[in-house]
N, C-alpha and C positions, 0 to 999 in steps of 0.2 A: 420526764421522764418518770416514770418507778425506780426505787431504791429496795431494790432487799436483804431486806435485814436477816440473818441469818441465819434465827428461829425459823422466819419460809424458808432461808435456802432448802434449807438443816428433813424438813416439811415436808421432803421431793424423797427427801433418800429410801422412806415405804411407804407406806400409802399417801399420797397428801390426800389434805382435807378438800371435800368434796364442792363448795363454797371458794377454795383458794383455784382446786380444777376450775372452775367454772366461770371465773376471773381471768386466770391466768389466757386460755383460750376465748375472752373479750378481749383485752391490750394485745394489740402491736408487739409482736417480738424483739422487733426495734427501740419498742419502751420503756427496754426492759437492761436495770442495770445495775451492779451485784457490786462491793467498792471490795478493793483490795484489801482489809481492816477483819473482810468476814470469810475471804481465801483463808491469813491469817489465827483467822476463831478457831475452821472446820483442822485447821495442821495442827492446828495443837491440840488438838482434843484428840484427833485421834494420833498423837505423840503418846500422852497420857491413857488411851487408850490401851495401846502399844504394852504396854508398864503388866497391865497381866491376865492379855487375853491379842498377841500377832493377829488370830486368826479373827478376827471382826475386826482390828487393820488397818488389817491391807484391805477385807472387802471395805472400809468406806473412804480410803484412797478410795481404790480405782473407782468407785463412784463416785470420788469429791471431782477424779481426769475426766471422769466419759460425761457428769454432769458440766467443767469448764470445758471442757469439747463439743461435746453437744451444745450449747445452750443457745453458742450466735448472740450472748450480750455482753454488753461493755460494759469492762472491767474501772472503775472512779478509781487513781490510784489515789496518792495522802503525796499528794505537791506543796505547791511553798500558804496555800490561799491557807485548805485545809489545813495544813499543822498547823494557821497563822490564829484556825480558828477555835476551832482544837486545844492552844495555848489558851487562848481565854476565855474556855471552856473548864479547863482543867485547876483555874485561877477562882475560878467561884463556888466558896460557899454550898452553898446549898446542891453543887452539884457533886460532890466530893463523896459521897457516898455511892458511887461508877466506880468509884479509887482502888477504897479501902476496901478488901472484903469480909468480910463477915468472918469469925476473929476460930467457927466452927467450920471452916471450908480449911478442902483438903488444897485450892486449884488457888492461885490469884488472877486477882482482878485486876485487867488491859485495857480500861474505862474505852471500850472496842465500839457499846453504842454513841462514846462521848462524838468516838470519830465518824462513825456515819452518822451521827444528823450534821456534823461538818460538813465531813461530804455534800449531805443531801443542801445544806443552805448552798454550798456553792456554789454545786447543778441547776439549781433551782429545782428539784428533783424532789416526789413526794414520793415519805419513808413507807414499804408498804412492811409489818409487824406484826405480830401475835402479842408481843408486845409494847400492846398501846404504852397501860403507865408511865414506863422509866420513860418515852417519849416526848409524853406530857407534862413530862416534868424535864425536861432540857426545854420542851419548846418554851414557858413558862421566859423564860431569860431568853430564851435565840432561838426565836417564832420557828417553824417547819414553814419551812411551801406547804406543804401540804403532811396529816398525817391517814392512813387505813387499813384498816385493819382488816382482810379478808375471809375471816373467818366469818365474826356477821356483817361484813357484805355493808360497815360504815363509813363514810373520811368522817375523824375526826376533828378530823384542819383540814377542813376544806378546799381546796385551794384555786385560787379562781378561774373559771369556770371559760377564763379564754386562752388557757394559759398553761393545761396539760388536757389531754384527753385523754376519759373517764371514756370506762368501760359501758 
């Protein structure tokens, strides 16, 4: 299974990167999922955008609704197993940067990458992300089943060839 990070899902909103489209066309749609945390992240972004551009917020909201309805992919919940693993990640000192915002930031941090990583580990899914550095940092403390960067078509953490389909 492949778990799409929020940055990958967001890339579909405008003109998706050609390598992302090629990868997606090579993968069985039933093998793709998103975390409930991704829906949370996009929804909070819609709310922040609405503060200064209601029309753009409505466009993003309409897109999200359509993506969720038409995507046909699983939405993986934050269940007890994911929450417990997230709790372990949350208290790992080397991962605190995922929780504390930059002093100049106007938005709080949600720890979303940690929750997405915990979801991937619990469900034995490969994380598909454009933001590989953050997931490599998480992987150093909590090994991911796989990590794929679609723009460069690179398995940063190669899953067991027998465990997951490769496009």
